[in-house]
C-alpha positions, 0 to 999 in steps of 0.5 A: 306875480312880480314881473321880473325882467326875462321872465316868458310871458303868453300875450292874450290880447291884441292882435301880435299874441303869442309868447313875448318876454317881460324887458321892464315893469314900471308899477302899471305896465309891463313891457315886452319883447319877442327880437322881431315883431318887438325888439329890445330896443323897442318894446310893446307896452303892455297892460299886464291884466292881457298877460299870462306868465308861463313861469320860464325865467329867461338867465340875463345873457339869452335877452341880451341881442334880438336875436338869442331872445328869439332863439331862446323864445322859439320852443315857447311858439314853435317848439313840440312843447308849445302846445302844453304850454298852452293847454297848461296855461288855459287850465289856470 
């Protein structure tokens, strides 16, 4: 898996489960943000084994501000397709 900035991932471990966007990858850790609890200026450092990639890559414009990032991740967390994404991820 290539951890490109903008890739939407699901956090599988920890108290902050949900969907996030990859901000950076330093070779060992992935840095993720969601624009609400984890801002772009202070992303969460995660072990890649605790993340599941969705296959969606957000354009750079949707990661320009925290507000735009929240709007881009909204369908994954609360939209009608959120359950479909969770079911697809659980299948493998």
